[in-house]
N, C-alpha and C positions, 0 to 999 in steps of 0.2 A: 564254770563250765567243766564238763567231764570229757577228757580226751576221747575215751571210748565212745561216748555218745556222739562226740563230734565226728568221729570216724564213721560211726554207723549212720549218722543222720546228715552226712555230708552230701551236698548237692552240687552238681556241675551245671551251671547255667550258661549257655552260649546263645548269642543272638546273631542272626545274619541280617545285615542292613541292605535294604533295597532303596536306592535313591531315585526318586522320580523327578526328572527335570521337566518342569512344566512351564509353558509360555502362557501367561494370562494377559490378554489385551483388555485394558480397561477403557471402555468406550464412553467416557464421560462426554457430555455435550459441550462443544466449544464454539467460538464466535462464528467461524465460517466453515464448520465441518461439512464435507460433502462426500457422499458415497459415489455419486456420479453427477458431475455438475452439468446442468442443462443450461444451454445458452438462452438468453432472452429472445423472445419472438420479435424480430425486428419489424415485422409487419403489424405488430400490435399497436394499439392506440398510444401515441406519445403521452408522457407525463402520467402514465398509469403504472403503479408499482407491480412488479411480477416477482414471485417467490422463486429463488434458485434452490435454497434449502431453508430449514426453519430459522436460521440465523442470518441469512443473506438475501437481500432483495435488490432489484435493479429497475430503473426506468430510463426511457430515452427522452432526450430533449427534443424540441421541435426541429433542431438542426441535425438530429440523428446521432448525437453524442450520448455515451452511456454514463449514467450516474449510479454508483453502487453504494448501498447503505447496509450495514450489518454489524456484527459483534466481533471485535478484535480477537484473534485466536491466541490469547495468552491468559495467564492466570493472575488476577481475576479478569474475566472477559469484560470488554468495554466497547460501547458503540463507536462507530466511525462513519465518515462520509468520504467517498472518493469521487471526484469530478474529473472527467477526461474531456479532451477537445481535439478535434482534427484527427480522428481515428487513433486516439491514444498517443499522439505525438507529444502532448503535454498533459500533465495531470496535477491535481492538488488533493491531498489527503488530510483530513482533519479528524483527530481523535477526541473523544469526550471522556476524560478520566474520572468524572464525578459520579458515574453510574456504573456499578458492577453487577451486570445481569447478563444472562445468556441469550434467551430467546425473547424477541420483542413481541408485543401484542400488535396484531395487524387489523385495522378497522378503518373504514371510510378513506381508503387510500393514504393511511397514516401508519407509521411505525412508532410504538411507544415502549420505552423501558422505564421501570420505576423501582425505587428503593425507598427506605424509610426517610432519608433526608432529601433526595433529589429525584427528579424525573426528567426524561428527555423525549421529545417527539420530533420526528422528521416527516416532512411531507412535501410533495412537488408543488411548485408555484407556477400558476398560469401567467402569461404576459399581462401586464396591468398598466393602466393609465391613472396616475394619481393627481389630484388637484390640490394646489396650495395657493393661498393669497399672499403675494409678495409685493411689498411697496404699494399696497392698495389695489392691486390688480390680481385677477385669477389667472394662474398659469397651470398648464397640464404637462406632465412628464411621463414618458414611456419607460417602463422598466421591465426587466426579464423578457427581452424581445424574443428569445428562443426558449423561454421557460427558465426555471430555476428550482432551487430547493431552500426551504427554511427549516431551521430547527429551533425548538423552544427548550431552553434549559430552565426547569422549574425548581425553585428553591422552596422547599416545604416548611423550612424554619429559618431563623436568622443564621446566616453562615458565619464561619470563623474568620473569613477574609472578605474584602471587597474587590479583590483582583482574581479573576477566573482565567486560568491558563489552559489552552488547548494545543497539544503538540501537533505540528503540521509537517508534512513532507511534500516536496514538489519537484517537478522535472520540467525544464525548459521554460520557466516563467520568471517574470520580474513584477514586483509589487510596488505601486506608486500611491503614496498618500495624497488624498484630495483635501486641501485646506479650506478654511472659510474664505469666502470672497472678500469679506471686510470684517474687521474685529467687532464692529458695532451692529452690523446687519449681515450675518454670515451667508445668507442665501442670495444676495444681490450686490452689485457694484456699479458704480458710474465710472467707466473706464475712460471716457473722452472728456470728462469734466464739465459737461453741460447741464449738470444737476438733474439729469434724467437717467434712471436705472437702465442699463443696457446689457448686463450679463446676469444670468440667473441659474439657479440649480435648486434641487429639492433638499429638505432638511436631512434626509437620510444619506445624501451624498456627502454632505459636510462631515469631514472626519472619516470618510470611507477609504477604500483602496481599489484602484483600477489595476487589473491584472493583465499583462501583455506577454506575448511570445517574446522570449529574450533575444532571438536572433532574426526572426523573419522581417525582411524589409517591406516597403510598401510600393515597390515597383514590381509588377507581376508580369511573367512571361506570357501567360495565356489568360483568357477570360475565365476559364475554369479555376485557375489559381486565384485570380482576383476575387471571384465569387466565394471561394473557400476561405481565404484568409482576410480579405478586405483590409481593415486597419491593423490586423495582428492582435486585436483585443480578444482575450479569451473569456474572462469573467469580470464581474464587479461584486465586491464584498461590501455590502451596505452597512452603515452605522446601525448598531442594534438599539432598539427601543426596549426599555425596562418598565414593567407595569406591575402593580400589586393587586390584591384581591378587591380593592375598592375602586380600581380604575385609575389611580394616580400613576403618572408617567414621568419618566426622565430618560434622557439619552445616555447610553453607555459610551465610554471612551474606548475606541477600537485601536489596537496597535498590532503590527506584525514585525517580528524580528526574524529576518531570513537566515541570518547566521546561526542563531540559537535554535531556529525551527519551532517557533511558538507563536500562536495567536492569542492575544490577551484582551479581555473585556474588563474595564475598570468602572466601578459604580460608586457614586458619592456615598461615603460611609454614613453620613448623617441621614441621607434619604433611606438607606437600609435600616438604620436604627428606628425610624418612625414608620416604616412600611407595615402594611397588614398582609401577612403571609397566607397563601403562597405568593411568591414573586416570580415573574416570568421574564427571561432574557431571550430575545428573538433575533439572532444573527440571520441574515439572508444572503444567499449566494445566487447571483443572476448570470445567465448566459447572455453576454452582450457582445456587439461588434462595433459599437459607436461610443463616442465620448459621453460624459454625463453632465457636462455644462453646455449651455447654449446662450446665445445673445451676443457672442463676440462678433460684432457687425463687420460685414464686408462692404457695406455701402460707403463708397469713396475711401476704402481702405483695402490695400493688397495684403493678404496674409496667408500663411501656410506653414508647413513643416518641411524639414529637409531629411533626406534618406540617401542611402548608398545604393547605386545601381550594381546589380550582381554580374552583369555581362553586357557586351556590346549589343545594341539594338536600336530599334526605331520606335519612338513614342507613338502610341495609337490613340489612347483616350485617357481622360482624367475624370475621376469620380469623387463627388463630395456629398457629405450628409448635411443637408441644409434645412434650416427652419425658416419658413416663409413668414411674412407679416401680413399687413392688411392690403398692400398695394402690389401691382405688377412691377417688376424690375428686371433689367437685363443683367445677366451674370455670365462670366467667362473665366477660363483658367489659363495657366501658363506654367512653364518650367524655366527656372533660372539655375545657372551653375553657381554653386556655393563659393567656389574658390575665387571668382572674380565678379560675381553678381551679374554676369552677362545673360541676356535673354537667349534661351535655346529654342523655344517654340511656344506658340499660343494656340488656343482652341477656338472652335466656333462659339458664337454668342447665342445664348438662349434667353427667352423671356419666361421667367418663373412667375406663375400666377399667384395672386394673393388670395385666391378663392379655391378651396376653403382656407381660411386663415389659420395660422398657427399649426400647420400640418407638416411635420418633418418627413423627409424622404431622401433616398439616394438619387442624385442627378449625375448623368454621365455626359461628358463633352468630348467630341472628337477633335483631334488635332488638325490644324490646317497645315498642309505640306507634310514633310516627313522628318521631324526633328530627330537628330542622331544622339544616342546616348552611349557613354563609354563605361566599360567595366571599371569598378572601383572608384568612380567619380561620385561626389556628393551633389545632390540636386535639391533645390527648393521646389515643392509642388504647391502652387498658390491659386487662390480664387480672388475674384474682384466683382463687386456689384455696383450698379448705378444707384444714385440717390435722387429719385424723381421728386419726392416730397419730403417735408420735415418728418413725416411719419414712416419713411422708408425703413424696412426692417428685413434684412436677409443676413442670417447668421449661420456660422459653421460650428458644429459641435466639436468639443475638445475635452481632454483630460489634462490634469496637471502632471508634470514630469519633474525629475530631480536634475535633468540636464537641460541646457538651452537648445531645444529641438525645434523651435519655431521662430518666425520673424514676421514683422509687419511694417508697412509704409503707408502713411496717410497721403492720399492723392486723389484728386477729382477724377472720376471715371472718364476714360477715354482711351488714347493710345498707350500701349504698354511702354513704360520707361525702360531704357537700355543704356547703362545698367540700372538696377534698382538699388535703393539704399535701406536695407532692412535694419530694424531694431530687434535684437534677439530677446526672447523670453522663453520661460520653461513651460511650454504647452506642447501637446501632441494633438494635432487636428485630425478629424475623421476625413481623411483624403488619401487617395491612392492612385497610382498610374498603372495602366496596362501597356506593355510594349511587345514588339515582335523582334525576333532575331533577323539579322540581315540575310536576305536570300542570295544564293549564288547566281551569277549570270550565265547564260548559254551562248557560246560563240555563234556568230552569224554565218561563218563559212568553215569549210573543212580545214583543220590544221591540228597540230598536236603540240603539246608543251608538257613539261614535267612540273607538277605541283607538289607541295607538301604542307602538312599542318601538324601542329602539336595538339593532341587531344587531351584535354584536362581530365584528370581522374574523377570518377564519381564514387563517393563513399558507399559502402554496402549498407544495408538496412536490415536489422532484425525486426521483421514485421510482427511476429508473434511466436510464442512457444506454449506448450501445454503438457502437463504431467498426466500419464496414462498408466493403467495397470499393464502388466507385462504382455498381455495378449493384444494390446493397442486398441481394445474395443471400448473401454470405459475410462472416462476422465476421473481423476481423484485429486484430493488435496491432502491425503494421509499416506504416510509411509511407515513400514515396519522393517526394522533391521533384518538382514538376511533374506529379504523378499525382493524379487526383481521388479523393476519399474522401467518405464520408457518415457523419454522426453521427446516430443515432436517439435522440431525447430524449423521455422519458416524464415528464409533469408532471401533478399533480393539484391541485385547489383546491376545497375544500368550498363556497366561495361561487360556484362555476361558473368556467369558463375565461374568461368575460368579464372576470373580475377580474385576469387576468394582464396586466401592463403591459409586462414586458420579460424576455427570456431572453438571458443573456450566456454565450458560449462562449470560453474562453481555452485556447490550446495553448501550452505553455511547457516549457523544460527544467527539470529538477527543482530546480536550484539558483537559478532565477530567481524572485524574489518576485512574488506576484500583483499587488502594487502598482507594480511596475516598469513603465517605459514600454515600449510595443511596439517591437520592433526586428526586422530581417530575419533574424537568426540564432537568436534565443532566445525570442521571444514574439509571438503574433498574437492579435487579438481579433475576434470576430464577434458581432453582436447582432441579435436579433429584437425589434421593437416592434409593438404593435397597429396603429399608424398607418402604418408604413413597411415592415413585413415584415422579411425577412432583409437585413442589410447587412454589408459588410466595414468594420471600424473602423480597423484598422492592423496592420502598420506602413505608413505612407506610402500610404494608400489611393489608388489610381490611379497610383502611381509605384513599385510593388513587384511582384515576381513572385508573392507570395502573392495568392490570388484566391478568388473565390466564384462558383459556378455558380448564379446566382439563379433561373434557369428550372427547375432541378431541386429547389430547396429547397421545402419544403411546411410547412403548418401544419394544425391540426385543422379538419375541415369543420364541426363542431358545437361552437360556443363556449358553448352552454347546458348542455353536459355538464360533469361534475366532473373528468374526466380526459381526456387526449388525447396525441397524438404529434406532435412536430415533427421535421423532417429538415433538417439543414444539409449542403450539398454544398460542399466547399472544396478548394483546391489548395495544398499547402505550397510556399513559396518555394524558389528554386534553392539558396540558402545556408542553409536551415534546418539548424541544426547537426547533424552526424552524431552520434548518441548513442543509447544504449539506455535512457535515462532521461528520456523526455518525459512530461509530465502533460497530462491533459485535465480542465478544470474547467468545471462548468456551474452557473449561478446563476439562479434564477427569482425575480422580484420582482412583487408585486401593486400595485394602485393605492394601497394604504395604506402602501407601502414595506416591508411584511413580506416576508421572503424565506427561501429555503432553498437550500442549495448541496450539491454533491457533487463529489468529485475522485477520479480514478483515475490510478494511476501505471504506470510501466514500459512505456510504448509506445516502440517503436524507430523512429528516423528513419534510414533506410538511407543509404549513401553515394551521392553524386551528383556528376558532373563533366561539364563541357563544354569543348570546345577549338575555337577558330577561328583561322584564319590571318590575320595582318596582312600578311605578305609571302607572296604566293601563288607567286612565282617569284624566283629569284636566280641569279647567275652568278659564276664565278671569272675570267672574262676569258680572256686569252691565256695558255696554259700550255705549257711545253716538256717533252719526254720527260725522265724522271728527276727532275722537280720534286717538292719535299717541302713540306708544310704551307703550301700556298697558301691565302690567306684570301679570303673573299667580297668582291666589289668594292663592295658597298653601303657607304654612309657609316659605318654602325655595325658592319659586318662580321658581322652576325647575322641569323638568321631569326627574326622576331618573331611570337609567337603570344599569344593572349589566353586565359587559363585562368579557369574558374569552377568552384568546388568547395565543398561544404558541410563538408568535413573535410580532413584531411591527404591529400596526393596526390603522385603521382610522374609523371614524363614518361619515355616510352620512344620509341625511334625505330628505323626500319629503312629499307633502300633496295633498289631493284631494281638489276640491271645496267644500264649506260648504253649507248645505241646511237648509232653514228655516222650522222648524217643523210645524209651523202653516199654512203658505201659500204655502209651497212647492217650493218657489222661491230659486234661487241659488246665493250665493255670490261668485264671480269669484276671484281665487287666482291670484295675480299680483306680479311681482318681478323686475320691471324696475325702481322702485323708485318714480313713479308718479301714484297716484291712480285716476282712472277715475270712473265715475258713476257706482255703483254696485260692486265695487272691494274691496278686503281686501289684506293685506300683513302680512307675518310672518317673523320675524328676529330671529336668534338663535346664541348663542355662548356658550362657556364652562366656562366662568369666571364671568358671571353676569354683564358684561359691554356692553351696547348697542353700545358703540363706536367701537367695534371690531366684529360687527355682520356679519352673512352670510344670504342672503335672502333664504327662502325656496321656491323651485320650484315644478313643477309637475313631475319632474324626479329627481333621486337621485343626490344630490349635497353635496360634502364634507363639513362638518362643519369646518370652518377655525381653530378653537382652538383644534380640534381633527383630524387634517390632518395627524399627525404622532405621535402616542402614543407609548412609549417604552414598549416592552413586553420581556419575558412572564409575564402574570399576575399570581396571586396566583390561585391554583386550584379552590378555592371557588369564584374567580372572584374579581373584584373591582368596586366600585360604581362610576358612572359618571353622573353628573347633567347637563342636557341640558336646558339652560335658553332660554325663548322664549318671544317675544314681539309682540303684535298685533296692527295693524293700520287699520282703516276702512275709506272708502270714505265718503265724506261729503254729498253725495246724492245717490239716486237710490237703497236704501236698505229698505225693509219693516221691521217693528218692529217684535220682536219675538226671539225665541231661535234658534241659528244656531249651527249645529253640522257637524263635518267632521272627517276624519281619517288622522292621522299624522303617517308616517312610519319612522323607524330608521333602519339602516343597518350597520353591521360591516363587514369590508373587510381588506384584506392584505394591510398593510401600509408600 
């Protein structure tokens, strides 16, 4: 080089950086993404699927309970089934992890997901009567009394395993295995040893599970309660049948592990080896209120189950689900105290017709007199039938239990024994009692006295909650950091709302325990108290970008009422983790520390990103024509930016052409690797090595070293240095200072 020439042909090239912080929301379709969730039409025809959004459908059972079917909101999306009972008091959720698909195909009241190896179909089931020949006779069984749902898991090719696992979640339920009635003939048994079968069930009940409310008793305070809960049975999960393309069939082995939270279906591996594919596995979930076995005769046998009375009262009636036989027989009921087997009271006697034969039904018997019941006492509810002929057949339905919940005593029909002598066994009969509380008396003459009573506390109930946009007009299941949302919370308390002491709202990722500490990425807590109203608890209240809009939060206007609505307005933090599996949890607690809680899953936290410039300008200093890979003159040779993101992100950049400040001429940006007259080029990377560069273009191009950066970042962000090299053409450029604008963009990575 010649110094003079260098001096004469020296160029000052400076660039001003403009950093554009952009928020790109990637609206990829997820399992149950909703813009505005529309509630199902409760007046619509039961057992008819209705679309909530393209990935979520619901239908109502004949009893008015909601069944939801859709795609799980996580990556990859998976189908799920959610069954609820008694206005959501209990629920069962089943996931199908074998199909990874987003939007189901909807046809003929069916939902279908399909992939290369598997397929799954969900569809409502009507009540049905099935016929089976047992011990040489035809028997009929009613199933899905209130409707149900079946799903077919289709194996398109031979699977790698013969055990299929379905994750489950449940609330307020207990699962009871229903064993074979006999090892050699599973669907019938001879319980009295007279060589005549007297207990029966269907093939799909053998090896199935009866699902009951875990706490509800079977002594009901009102007829409305009795009609609602009956035996406390919620569902029946029937043993699945497996069939291949040629119609060959085998029963699958069903198992439920409540602690692990998994339902498994096991298939004989030899059968799978020889099957013609596709193979279909068809679990069925029925809405039931009665037991699945019958034939447990009451003729000359007193039998029933024991339950705990929740409060003092007077027995009013006894109801039993009875299968009649061929002849007319007299039937009656009674209550015995479990502690000493003494007779408490008996009902009227009814003659149950044998016509039409083999027709099961609920029968209600009124008590004679006014039998008194005591709170906390265990009572046997029993039935007894006459045996007019050798063919007499009056049986009460039941399910098998793991505890000894039933008893029986063989005795010729007549006067009730007092006491009785029951033999205990592990049954739960379809029988329940309705009672009334003791009325207070009215004095017959004018006088006064001072009375007192201790009123037992009634626990509050979280009846529902819903996530809304900030204007409270549209429901949503999606959240974006730094955008305000509102949670509408409905709570009731029989002791009046004055009894509510605290309402806690937790937003968390699905894998974060409720007991974990609050943190900016995965868990935030808000709380309402009667003394302070709504408050932000954490993470780092006052030092976090999670926030509360206290001025928009509200509470009920009338705390003397027994139900009311609270509104929480909150803002998710900048780095609330991008995920399709956020939970919202609400807990209400009263002044006596009694509480109720509700949790809903599968809310989506959308991607969020911010970018700010640390270096708002930089320069390359003096550059000569034909120079290559000139570095920035700053001490670290980099353009420093601060990134904030709640998930993985990428950085992209672009540049304008640069303009000579003296002559107004333009240096043209080039990125093809060959500089022509009047052109310049920029190379960038994230590690300071020109060997792994990316050319800067006039449209956004991802910087190779920042094509997938793991997130979330800290709330204060993290520094990223963008190294840049300048090359200029060997001719066609006037001397002087060139300036241009270099843009950087953050996006979902």
